[in-house]
KOLFITOR-951089 format. One record per atom (N, C-alpha, C): residue in three letters; atom name; x, y, z. Coordinates in steps of 0.2 Angstrom, whole numbers, plus 5000, padded with zeros to 4 digits. Layout:
! KOLFITOR-951089
+--------+------+------+------+------+
! nudren ! zami !   xx !   yy !   zz !
+--------+------+------+------+------+
!    ALA !   CA !    X !    Y !    Z !
...
+--------+------+------+------+------+
END
This chain:
! KOLFITOR-951089
+--------+------+------+------+------+
! nudren ! zami !   xx !   yy !   zz !
+--------+------+------+------+------+
!    MET !    N ! 5032 ! 5053 ! 4912 !
!    MET !   CA ! 5035 ! 5056 ! 4918 !
!    MET !    C ! 5034 ! 5061 ! 4922 !
!    ASP !    N ! 5034 ! 5064 ! 4924 !
!    ASP !   CA ! 5034 ! 5066 ! 4931 !
!    ASP !    C ! 5031 ! 5073 ! 4934 !
!    ALA !    N ! 5023 ! 5075 ! 4939 !
!    ALA !   CA ! 5021 ! 5082 ! 4939 !
!    ALA !    C ! 5022 ! 5084 ! 4944 !
!    ARG !    N ! 5025 ! 5089 ! 4946 !
!    ARG !   CA ! 5027 ! 5091 ! 4952 !
!    ARG !    C ! 5018 ! 5097 ! 4956 !
!    VAL !    N ! 5017 ! 5092 ! 4958 !
!    VAL !   CA ! 5012 ! 5095 ! 4963 !
!    VAL !    C ! 5010 ! 5101 ! 4969 !
!    GLU !    N ! 5008 ! 5107 ! 4968 !
!    GLU !   CA ! 5009 ! 5110 ! 4974 !
!    GLU !    C ! 5001 ! 5114 ! 4975 !
!    PHE !    N ! 5002 ! 5114 ! 4980 !
!    PHE !   CA ! 4993 ! 5116 ! 4983 !
!    PHE !    C ! 4988 ! 5111 ! 4981 !
!    ARG !    N ! 4989 ! 5105 ! 4980 !
!    ARG !   CA ! 4984 ! 5100 ! 4977 !
!    ARG !    C ! 4982 ! 5100 ! 4968 !
!    GLY !    N ! 4985 ! 5104 ! 4966 !
!    GLY !   CA ! 4984 ! 5106 ! 4960 !
!    GLY !    C ! 4990 ! 5106 ! 4954 !
!    PHE !    N ! 4988 ! 5102 ! 4948 !
!    PHE !   CA ! 4993 ! 5102 ! 4943 !
!    PHE !    C ! 4989 ! 5103 ! 4934 !
!    GLY !    N ! 4992 ! 5106 ! 4931 !
!    GLY !   CA ! 4988 ! 5107 ! 4924 !
!    GLY !    C ! 4991 ! 5105 ! 4920 !
!    PHE !    N ! 4988 ! 5104 ! 4914 !
!    PHE !   CA ! 4993 ! 5104 ! 4906 !
!    PHE !    C ! 4988 ! 5110 ! 4902 !
!    GLN !    N ! 4991 ! 5112 ! 4896 !
!    GLN !   CA ! 4990 ! 5118 ! 4892 !
!    GLN !    C ! 4995 ! 5118 ! 4887 !
!    GLU !    N ! 4994 ! 5121 ! 4881 !
!    GLU !   CA ! 4998 ! 5122 ! 4876 !
!    GLU !    C ! 5007 ! 5124 ! 4878 !
!    SER !    N ! 5010 ! 5124 ! 4875 !
!    SER !   CA ! 5016 ! 5123 ! 4878 !
!    SER !    C ! 5016 ! 5133 ! 4875 !
!    ASP !    N ! 5016 ! 5136 ! 4870 !
!    ASP !   CA ! 5016 ! 5142 ! 4871 !
!    ASP !    C ! 5009 ! 5145 ! 4875 !
!    ASP !    N ! 5012 ! 5146 ! 4880 !
!    ASP !   CA ! 5006 ! 5150 ! 4886 !
!    ASP !    C ! 5005 ! 5156 ! 4884 !
!    SER !    N ! 5007 ! 5158 ! 4878 !
!    SER !   CA ! 5004 ! 5166 ! 4877 !
!    SER !    C ! 4997 ! 5164 ! 4873 !
!    LEU !    N ! 4995 ! 5157 ! 4871 !
!    LEU !   CA ! 4990 ! 5155 ! 4869 !
!    LEU !    C ! 4983 ! 5154 ! 4871 !
!    VAL !    N ! 4985 ! 5154 ! 4878 !
!    VAL !   CA ! 4980 ! 5150 ! 4883 !
!    VAL !    C ! 4977 ! 5157 ! 4888 !
!    PRO !    N ! 4969 ! 5158 ! 4885 !
!    PRO !   CA ! 4968 ! 5166 ! 4888 !
!    PRO !    C ! 4970 ! 5165 ! 4896 !
!    VAL !    N ! 4969 ! 5161 ! 4900 !
!    VAL !   CA ! 4970 ! 5160 ! 4909 !
!    VAL !    C ! 4974 ! 5155 ! 4909 !
!    PRO !    N ! 4980 ! 5156 ! 4909 !
!    PRO !   CA ! 4987 ! 5152 ! 4912 !
!    PRO !    C ! 4987 ! 5149 ! 4918 !
!    PHE !    N ! 4989 ! 5141 ! 4920 !
!    PHE !   CA ! 4989 ! 5140 ! 4924 !
!    PHE !    C ! 4992 ! 5141 ! 4931 !
!    PRO !    N ! 4992 ! 5145 ! 4934 !
!    PRO !   CA ! 4986 ! 5141 ! 4940 !
!    PRO !    C ! 4978 ! 5144 ! 4940 !
!    ASP !    N ! 4979 ! 5151 ! 4936 !
!    ASP !   CA ! 4974 ! 5155 ! 4936 !
!    ASP !    C ! 4966 ! 5150 ! 4934 !
!    ASP !    N ! 4961 ! 5154 ! 4940 !
!    ASP !   CA ! 4956 ! 5150 ! 4942 !
!    ASP !    C ! 4955 ! 5143 ! 4942 !
!    PHE !    N ! 4961 ! 5139 ! 4944 !
!    PHE !   CA ! 4959 ! 5132 ! 4948 !
!    PHE !    C ! 4956 ! 5133 ! 4953 !
!    ARG !    N ! 4950 ! 5124 ! 4950 !
!    ARG !   CA ! 4946 ! 5126 ! 4955 !
!    ARG !    C ! 4946 ! 5120 ! 4961 !
!    TRP !    N ! 4947 ! 5122 ! 4966 !
!    TRP !   CA ! 4948 ! 5118 ! 4974 !
!    TRP !    C ! 4944 ! 5112 ! 4973 !
!    GLY !    N ! 4945 ! 5105 ! 4973 !
!    GLY !   CA ! 4939 ! 5101 ! 4974 !
!    GLY !    C ! 4938 ! 5096 ! 4966 !
!    VAL !    N ! 4940 ! 5101 ! 4962 !
!    VAL !   CA ! 4938 ! 5098 ! 4957 !
!    VAL !    C ! 4942 ! 5095 ! 4954 !
!    PHE !    N ! 4940 ! 5086 ! 4952 !
!    PHE !   CA ! 4946 ! 5082 ! 4949 !
!    PHE !    C ! 4949 ! 5083 ! 4943 !
!    LEU !    N ! 4945 ! 5085 ! 4938 !
!    LEU !   CA ! 4947 ! 5087 ! 4931 !
!    LEU !    C ! 4944 ! 5091 ! 4930 !
!    GLN !    N ! 4947 ! 5099 ! 4928 !
!    GLN !   CA ! 4943 ! 5106 ! 4926 !
!    GLN !    C ! 4945 ! 5105 ! 4920 !
!    GLU !    N ! 4939 ! 5110 ! 4913 !
!    GLU !   CA ! 4942 ! 5109 ! 4908 !
!    GLU !    C ! 4943 ! 5119 ! 4908 !
!    HIS !    N ! 4947 ! 5123 ! 4905 !
!    HIS !   CA ! 4949 ! 5130 ! 4905 !
!    HIS !    C ! 4948 ! 5128 ! 4897 !
!    VAL !    N ! 4950 ! 5134 ! 4895 !
!    VAL !   CA ! 4952 ! 5137 ! 4886 !
!    VAL !    C ! 4958 ! 5135 ! 4885 !
!    ARG !    N ! 4961 ! 5130 ! 4880 !
!    ARG !   CA ! 4967 ! 5128 ! 4879 !
!    ARG !    C ! 4971 ! 5123 ! 4887 !
!    ARG !    N ! 4967 ! 5119 ! 4890 !
!    ARG !   CA ! 4970 ! 5120 ! 4898 !
!    ARG !    C ! 4967 ! 5116 ! 4900 !
!    PHE !    N ! 4969 ! 5110 ! 4906 !
!    PHE !   CA ! 4962 ! 5107 ! 4909 !
!    PHE !    C ! 4968 ! 5107 ! 4915 !
!    ASP !    N ! 4966 ! 5107 ! 4922 !
!    ASP !   CA ! 4968 ! 5104 ! 4928 !
!    ASP !    C ! 4967 ! 5100 ! 4929 !
!    LEU !    N ! 4970 ! 5096 ! 4935 !
!    LEU !   CA ! 4969 ! 5091 ! 4938 !
!    LEU !    C ! 4969 ! 5093 ! 4948 !
!    PHE !    N ! 4965 ! 5091 ! 4952 !
!    PHE !   CA ! 4964 ! 5092 ! 4957 !
!    PHE !    C ! 4968 ! 5084 ! 4962 !
!    SER !    N ! 4975 ! 5085 ! 4964 !
!    SER !   CA ! 4977 ! 5079 ! 4966 !
!    SER !    C ! 4973 ! 5080 ! 4975 !
!    ALA !    N ! 4976 ! 5071 ! 4977 !
!    ALA !   CA ! 4973 ! 5072 ! 4983 !
!    ALA !    C ! 4978 ! 5072 ! 4989 !
!    GLY !    N ! 4983 ! 5074 ! 4985 !
!    GLY !   CA ! 4990 ! 5077 ! 4989 !
!    GLY !    C ! 4993 ! 5084 ! 4989 !
!    HIS !    N ! 4994 ! 5086 ! 4995 !
!    HIS !   CA ! 4996 ! 5094 ! 4995 !
!    HIS !    C ! 5003 ! 5096 ! 4990 !
!    THR !    N ! 5006 ! 5092 ! 4993 !
!    THR !   CA ! 5014 ! 5094 ! 4987 !
!    THR !    C ! 5018 ! 5088 ! 4987 !
!    HIS !    N ! 5016 ! 5085 ! 4980 !
!    HIS !   CA ! 5021 ! 5079 ! 4979 !
!    HIS !    C ! 5025 ! 5078 ! 4974 !
!    THR !    N ! 5026 ! 5073 ! 4969 !
!    THR !   CA ! 5029 ! 5071 ! 4964 !
!    THR !    C ! 5024 ! 5066 ! 4962 !
!    ALA !    N ! 5019 ! 5068 ! 4956 !
!    ALA !   CA ! 5014 ! 5063 ! 4954 !
!    ALA !    C ! 5017 ! 5058 ! 4947 !
!    SER !    N ! 5017 ! 5052 ! 4946 !
!    SER !   CA ! 5017 ! 5047 ! 4939 !
!    SER !    C ! 5014 ! 5052 ! 4934 !
!    VAL !    N ! 5014 ! 5051 ! 4928 !
!    VAL !   CA ! 5010 ! 5055 ! 4925 !
!    VAL !    C ! 5011 ! 5048 ! 4917 !
!    SER !    N ! 5006 ! 5044 ! 4918 !
!    SER !   CA ! 5008 ! 5042 ! 4910 !
!    SER !    C ! 5005 ! 5043 ! 4904 !
!    VAL !    N ! 5007 ! 5047 ! 4899 !
!    VAL !   CA ! 5002 ! 5048 ! 4893 !
!    VAL !    C ! 5001 ! 5045 ! 4887 !
!    ARG !    N ! 4995 ! 5044 ! 4883 !
!    ARG !   CA ! 4993 ! 5037 ! 4877 !
!    ARG !    C ! 4991 ! 5045 ! 4872 !
!    VAL !    N ! 4996 ! 5044 ! 4866 !
!    VAL !   CA ! 4991 ! 5050 ! 4862 !
!    VAL !    C ! 4988 ! 5041 ! 4854 !
!    TRP !    N ! 4981 ! 5043 ! 4857 !
!    TRP !   CA ! 4979 ! 5038 ! 4851 !
!    TRP !    C ! 4977 ! 5041 ! 4846 !
!    ASP !    N ! 4976 ! 5034 ! 4839 !
!    ASP !   CA ! 4971 ! 5039 ! 4833 !
!    ASP !    C ! 4962 ! 5039 ! 4833 !
!    SER !    N ! 4960 ! 5036 ! 4838 !
!    SER !   CA ! 4953 ! 5035 ! 4838 !
!    SER !    C ! 4950 ! 5036 ! 4846 !
!    ARG !    N ! 4946 ! 5035 ! 4848 !
!    ARG !   CA ! 4946 ! 5035 ! 4856 !
!    ARG !    C ! 4946 ! 5026 ! 4856 !
!    PRO !    N ! 4950 ! 5026 ! 4864 !
!    PRO !   CA ! 4953 ! 5019 ! 4864 !
!    PRO !    C ! 4947 ! 5017 ! 4868 !
!    ASP !    N ! 4947 ! 5009 ! 4871 !
!    ASP !   CA ! 4941 ! 5008 ! 4875 !
!    ASP !    C ! 4942 ! 5011 ! 4882 !
!    ALA !    N ! 4937 ! 5009 ! 4886 !
!    ALA !   CA ! 4937 ! 5011 ! 4894 !
!    ALA !    C ! 4943 ! 5009 ! 4897 !
!    GLU !    N ! 4945 ! 5011 ! 4903 !
!    GLU !   CA ! 4953 ! 5008 ! 4907 !
!    GLU !    C ! 4948 ! 5004 ! 4911 !
!    ASP !    N ! 4951 ! 4997 ! 4910 !
!    ASP !   CA ! 4949 ! 4993 ! 4916 !
!    ASP !    C ! 4953 ! 4996 ! 4922 !
!    GLY !    N ! 4953 ! 4991 ! 4929 !
!    GLY !   CA ! 4959 ! 4995 ! 4934 !
!    GLY !    C ! 4958 ! 4996 ! 4941 !
!    ASP !    N ! 4961 ! 4996 ! 4945 !
!    ASP !   CA ! 4958 ! 5000 ! 4950 !
!    ASP !    C ! 4957 ! 5009 ! 4949 !
!    TRP !    N ! 4955 ! 5013 ! 4948 !
!    TRP !   CA ! 4957 ! 5018 ! 4947 !
!    TRP !    C ! 4952 ! 5021 ! 4953 !
!    GLU !    N ! 4954 ! 5027 ! 4956 !
!    GLU !   CA ! 4949 ! 5028 ! 4960 !
!    GLU !    C ! 4946 ! 5034 ! 4958 !
!    GLU !    N ! 4949 ! 5037 ! 4953 !
!    GLU !   CA ! 4945 ! 5044 ! 4950 !
!    GLU !    C ! 4946 ! 5042 ! 4942 !
!    GLN !    N ! 4941 ! 5045 ! 4937 !
!    GLN !   CA ! 4939 ! 5043 ! 4930 !
!    GLN !    C ! 4937 ! 5050 ! 4928 !
!    ALA !    N ! 4939 ! 5053 ! 4923 !
!    ALA !   CA ! 4933 ! 5059 ! 4921 !
!    ALA !    C ! 4939 ! 5061 ! 4913 !
!    GLU !    N ! 4933 ! 5063 ! 4910 !
!    GLU !   CA ! 4933 ! 5064 ! 4903 !
!    GLU !    C ! 4933 ! 5071 ! 4901 !
!    ALA !    N ! 4937 ! 5075 ! 4894 !
!    ALA !   CA ! 4934 ! 5082 ! 4895 !
!    ALA !    C ! 4936 ! 5083 ! 4887 !
!    ASP !    N ! 4937 ! 5090 ! 4885 !
!    ASP !   CA ! 4938 ! 5092 ! 4877 !
!    ASP !    C ! 4943 ! 5096 ! 4878 !
!    TYR !    N ! 4949 ! 5096 ! 4876 !
!    TYR !   CA ! 4956 ! 5098 ! 4875 !
!    TYR !    C ! 4955 ! 5102 ! 4866 !
!    GLU !    N ! 4958 ! 5109 ! 4868 !
!    GLU !   CA ! 4958 ! 5112 ! 4860 !
!    GLU !    C ! 4965 ! 5112 ! 4862 !
!    SER !    N ! 4970 ! 5109 ! 4856 !
!    SER !   CA ! 4977 ! 5112 ! 4856 !
!    SER !    C ! 4977 ! 5115 ! 4849 !
!    VAL !    N ! 4982 ! 5121 ! 4849 !
!    VAL !   CA ! 4983 ! 5124 ! 4844 !
!    VAL !    C ! 4990 ! 5124 ! 4839 !
!    THR !    N ! 4995 ! 5121 ! 4844 !
!    THR !   CA ! 5000 ! 5117 ! 4841 !
!    THR !    C ! 5003 ! 5111 ! 4842 !
!    GLY !    N ! 4998 ! 5108 ! 4845 !
!    GLY !   CA ! 5002 ! 5100 ! 4845 !
!    GLY !    C ! 5006 ! 5099 ! 4851 !
!    ASP !    N ! 5008 ! 5102 ! 4854 !
!    ASP !   CA ! 5015 ! 5103 ! 4860 !
!    ASP !    C ! 5008 ! 5104 ! 4868 !
!    VAL !    N ! 5009 ! 5100 ! 4871 !
!    VAL !   CA ! 5004 ! 5101 ! 4878 !
!    VAL !    C ! 5010 ! 5102 ! 4881 !
!    ALA !    N ! 5011 ! 5108 ! 4887 !
!    ALA !   CA ! 5018 ! 5106 ! 4894 !
!    ALA !    C ! 5011 ! 5104 ! 4898 !
!    VAL !    N ! 5016 ! 5101 ! 4904 !
!    VAL !   CA ! 5014 ! 5101 ! 4912 !
!    VAL !    C ! 5018 ! 5107 ! 4913 !
!    TRP !    N ! 5010 ! 5108 ! 4920 !
!    TRP !   CA ! 5011 ! 5114 ! 4924 !
!    TRP !    C ! 5011 ! 5113 ! 4930 !
!    GLY !    N ! 5017 ! 5113 ! 4937 !
!    GLY !   CA ! 5014 ! 5114 ! 4943 !
!    GLY !    C ! 5019 ! 5118 ! 4948 !
!    TRP !    N ! 5025 ! 5115 ! 4950 !
!    TRP !   CA ! 5029 ! 5122 ! 4953 !
!    TRP !    C ! 5029 ! 5124 ! 4946 !
!    GLY !    N ! 5033 ! 5123 ! 4941 !
!    GLY !   CA ! 5033 ! 5128 ! 4935 !
!    GLY !    C ! 5030 ! 5125 ! 4928 !
!    ARG !    N ! 5032 ! 5125 ! 4923 !
!    ARG !   CA ! 5033 ! 5124 ! 4916 !
!    ARG !    C ! 5037 ! 5117 ! 4917 !
!    SER !    N ! 5035 ! 5111 ! 4916 !
!    SER !   CA ! 5039 ! 5104 ! 4914 !
!    SER !    C ! 5042 ! 5106 ! 4908 !
!    GLU !    N ! 5050 ! 5102 ! 4906 !
!    GLU !   CA ! 5056 ! 5103 ! 4901 !
!    GLU !    C ! 5051 ! 5098 ! 4896 !
!    GLU !    N ! 5049 ! 5093 ! 4899 !
!    GLU !   CA ! 5045 ! 5086 ! 4893 !
!    GLU !    C ! 5039 ! 5090 ! 4891 !
!    LEU !    N ! 5039 ! 5088 ! 4883 !
!    LEU !   CA ! 5032 ! 5089 ! 4881 !
!    LEU !    C ! 5026 ! 5083 ! 4879 !
!    ILE !    N ! 5020 ! 5085 ! 4879 !
!    ILE !   CA ! 5015 ! 5079 ! 4878 !
!    ILE !    C ! 5015 ! 5083 ! 4871 !
!    ARG !    N ! 5016 ! 5078 ! 4863 !
!    ARG !   CA ! 5017 ! 5078 ! 4858 !
!    ARG !    C ! 5012 ! 5075 ! 4854 !
!    LEU !    N ! 5006 ! 5078 ! 4854 !
!    LEU !   CA ! 5001 ! 5077 ! 4852 !
!    LEU !    C ! 5000 ! 5076 ! 4844 !
!    GLY !    N ! 5005 ! 5077 ! 4839 !
!    GLY !   CA ! 5006 ! 5074 ! 4831 !
!    GLY !    C ! 5000 ! 5080 ! 4829 !
!    ARG !    N ! 4996 ! 5084 ! 4831 !
!    ARG !   CA ! 4993 ! 5088 ! 4825 !
!    ARG !    C ! 4988 ! 5094 ! 4829 !
!    ALA !    N ! 4987 ! 5099 ! 4829 !
!    ALA !   CA ! 4983 ! 5104 ! 4831 !
!    ALA !    C ! 4974 ! 5102 ! 4831 !
!    GLY !    N ! 4972 ! 5106 ! 4834 !
!    GLY !   CA ! 4964 ! 5103 ! 4832 !
!    GLY !    C ! 4962 ! 5103 ! 4842 !
!    MET !    N ! 4956 ! 5099 ! 4839 !
!    MET !   CA ! 4947 ! 5100 ! 4846 !
!    MET !    C ! 4951 ! 5088 ! 4848 !
!    TRP !    N ! 4953 ! 5089 ! 4855 !
!    TRP !   CA ! 4957 ! 5083 ! 4857 !
!    TRP !    C ! 4948 ! 5080 ! 4862 !
!    ARG !    N ! 4949 ! 5075 ! 4863 !
!    ARG !   CA ! 4948 ! 5072 ! 4869 !
!    ARG !    C ! 4952 ! 5068 ! 4873 !
!    VAL !    N ! 4951 ! 5069 ! 4881 !
!    VAL !   CA ! 4955 ! 5068 ! 4886 !
!    VAL !    C ! 4953 ! 5063 ! 4890 !
!    ARG !    N ! 4955 ! 5057 ! 4892 !
!    ARG !   CA ! 4952 ! 5055 ! 4900 !
!    ARG !    C ! 4958 ! 5054 ! 4903 !
!    VAL !    N ! 4958 ! 5054 ! 4911 !
!    VAL !   CA ! 4959 ! 5054 ! 4913 !
!    VAL !    C ! 4959 ! 5051 ! 4920 !
!    CYS !    N ! 4962 ! 5044 ! 4921 !
!    CYS !   CA ! 4961 ! 5040 ! 4926 !
!    CYS !    C ! 4967 ! 5040 ! 4931 !
!    CYS !    N ! 4966 ! 5041 ! 4938 !
!    CYS !   CA ! 4969 ! 5041 ! 4945 !
!    CYS !    C ! 4969 ! 5036 ! 4950 !
!    ALA !    N ! 4974 ! 5033 ! 4952 !
!    ALA !   CA ! 4976 ! 5028 ! 4958 !
!    ALA !    C ! 4982 ! 5030 ! 4961 !
!    GLY !    N ! 4980 ! 5026 ! 4966 !
!    GLY !   CA ! 4986 ! 5029 ! 4974 !
!    GLY !    C ! 4984 ! 5038 ! 4980 !
!    ARG !    N ! 4978 ! 5039 ! 4977 !
!    ARG !   CA ! 4976 ! 5044 ! 4979 !
!    ARG !    C ! 4974 ! 5046 ! 4985 !
!    ALA !    N ! 4971 ! 5040 ! 4990 !
!    ALA !   CA ! 4971 ! 5040 ! 4998 !
!    ALA !    C ! 4978 ! 5038 ! 5001 !
!    GLU !    N ! 4982 ! 5033 ! 4997 !
!    GLU !   CA ! 4990 ! 5035 ! 5000 !
!    GLU !    C ! 4992 ! 5040 ! 5001 !
!    VAL !    N ! 4992 ! 5043 ! 4995 !
!    VAL !   CA ! 4997 ! 5050 ! 4994 !
!    VAL !    C ! 4992 ! 5056 ! 4998 !
!    GLU !    N ! 4988 ! 5056 ! 4999 !
!    GLU !   CA ! 4981 ! 5059 ! 5004 !
!    GLU !    C ! 4987 ! 5058 ! 5013 !
!    SER !    N ! 4987 ! 5051 ! 5013 !
!    SER !   CA ! 4988 ! 5052 ! 5021 !
!    SER !    C ! 4996 ! 5053 ! 5022 !
!    MET !    N ! 5002 ! 5051 ! 5016 !
!    MET !   CA ! 5006 ! 5052 ! 5016 !
!    MET !    C ! 5010 ! 5060 ! 5016 !
!    THR !    N ! 5007 ! 5064 ! 5013 !
!    THR !   CA ! 5007 ! 5072 ! 5013 !
!    THR !    C ! 5005 ! 5075 ! 5020 !
!    ARG !    N ! 5001 ! 5070 ! 5021 !
!    ARG !   CA ! 4999 ! 5072 ! 5030 !
!    ARG !    C ! 5003 ! 5071 ! 5034 !
!    SER !    N ! 5006 ! 5064 ! 5034 !
!    SER !   CA ! 5010 ! 5064 ! 5040 !
!    SER !    C ! 5019 ! 5064 ! 5038 !
!    GLU !    N ! 5019 ! 5065 ! 5030 !
!    GLU !   CA ! 5026 ! 5065 ! 5031 !
!    GLU !    C ! 5029 ! 5071 ! 5026 !
!    GLY !    N ! 5023 ! 5072 ! 5023 !
!    GLY !   CA ! 5026 ! 5078 ! 5020 !
!    GLY !    C ! 5027 ! 5080 ! 5013 !
!    THR !    N ! 5028 ! 5074 ! 5009 !
!    THR !   CA ! 5032 ! 5073 ! 5002 !
!    THR !    C ! 5031 ! 5065 ! 5001 !
!    ALA !    N ! 5029 ! 5064 ! 4993 !
!    ALA !   CA ! 5029 ! 5057 ! 4992 !
!    ALA !    C ! 5031 ! 5059 ! 4986 !
!    TYR !    N ! 5034 ! 5053 ! 4982 !
!    TYR !   CA ! 5036 ! 5052 ! 4977 !
!    TYR !    C ! 5032 ! 5046 ! 4973 !
!    GLY !    N ! 5027 ! 5047 ! 4967 !
!    GLY !   CA ! 5027 ! 5043 ! 4962 !
!    GLY !    C ! 5020 ! 5040 ! 4968 !
!    VAL !    N ! 5017 ! 5039 ! 4972 !
!    VAL !   CA ! 5013 ! 5036 ! 4974 !
!    VAL !    C ! 5006 ! 5038 ! 4971 !
!    GLU !    N ! 5005 ! 5045 ! 4970 !
!    GLU !   CA ! 4997 ! 5046 ! 4965 !
!    GLU !    C ! 5000 ! 5046 ! 4959 !
!    ARG !    N ! 4997 ! 5041 ! 4954 !
!    ARG !   CA ! 4997 ! 5038 ! 4947 !
!    ARG !    C ! 4991 ! 5041 ! 4943 !
!    TYR !    N ! 4994 ! 5042 ! 4938 !
!    TYR !   CA ! 4987 ! 5046 ! 4933 !
!    TYR !    C ! 4990 ! 5043 ! 4928 !
!    ARG !    N ! 4982 ! 5041 ! 4923 !
!    ARG !   CA ! 4985 ! 5039 ! 4916 !
!    ARG !    C ! 4979 ! 5046 ! 4910 !
!    ILE !    N ! 4984 ! 5048 ! 4906 !
!    ILE !   CA ! 4981 ! 5051 ! 4903 !
!    ILE !    C ! 4981 ! 5048 ! 4896 !
!    ASP !    N ! 4973 ! 5048 ! 4893 !
!    ASP !   CA ! 4973 ! 5046 ! 4888 !
!    ASP !    C ! 4971 ! 5053 ! 4882 !
!    PHE !    N ! 4975 ! 5054 ! 4875 !
!    PHE !   CA ! 4970 ! 5062 ! 4870 !
!    PHE !    C ! 4969 ! 5055 ! 4865 !
!    TRP !    N ! 4962 ! 5058 ! 4861 !
!    TRP !   CA ! 4961 ! 5056 ! 4857 !
!    TRP !    C ! 4958 ! 5061 ! 4852 !
!    PRO !    N ! 4957 ! 5062 ! 4847 !
!    PRO !   CA ! 4956 ! 5069 ! 4841 !
!    PRO !    C ! 4949 ! 5066 ! 4842 !
!    LYS !    N ! 4946 ! 5071 ! 4844 !
!    LYS !   CA ! 4937 ! 5074 ! 4843 !
!    LYS !    C ! 4934 ! 5071 ! 4838 !
!    ALA !    N ! 4930 ! 5069 ! 4837 !
!    ALA !   CA ! 4925 ! 5066 ! 4832 !
!    ALA !    C ! 4922 ! 5075 ! 4829 !
!    GLN !    N ! 4922 ! 5076 ! 4826 !
!    GLN !   CA ! 4919 ! 5083 ! 4823 !
!    GLN !    C ! 4912 ! 5084 ! 4821 !
+--------+------+------+------+------+
END
């Protein structure tokens, strides 16, 4: 899926934003790669305004650690009330991430293309699919 990044940020939150106490972009923290919030998490992009490529995988249990040429990696907890997650950037995405159930989840975010997208957004102004994210969700052990 595509994520429309604006002012270096985009977020993932409950599809029904009335269930999110502080919806995106409120309390967005500049410079923090992965920031946890209640029923939401935000990502800090290396590029100012562009479209990032996002690949999402939902697992039944914790996946193996990611290998590859990732420039950033981080993990956080995420609570879903509905089991549906929306991506927020310049607005709400039309595509939903369907987790399959509500509950507590763990999320791992890996990113590549950061140096290139930073350079491109400074020189050319925009980029498409240069910064790439892989996001894994799995149920958090209770």
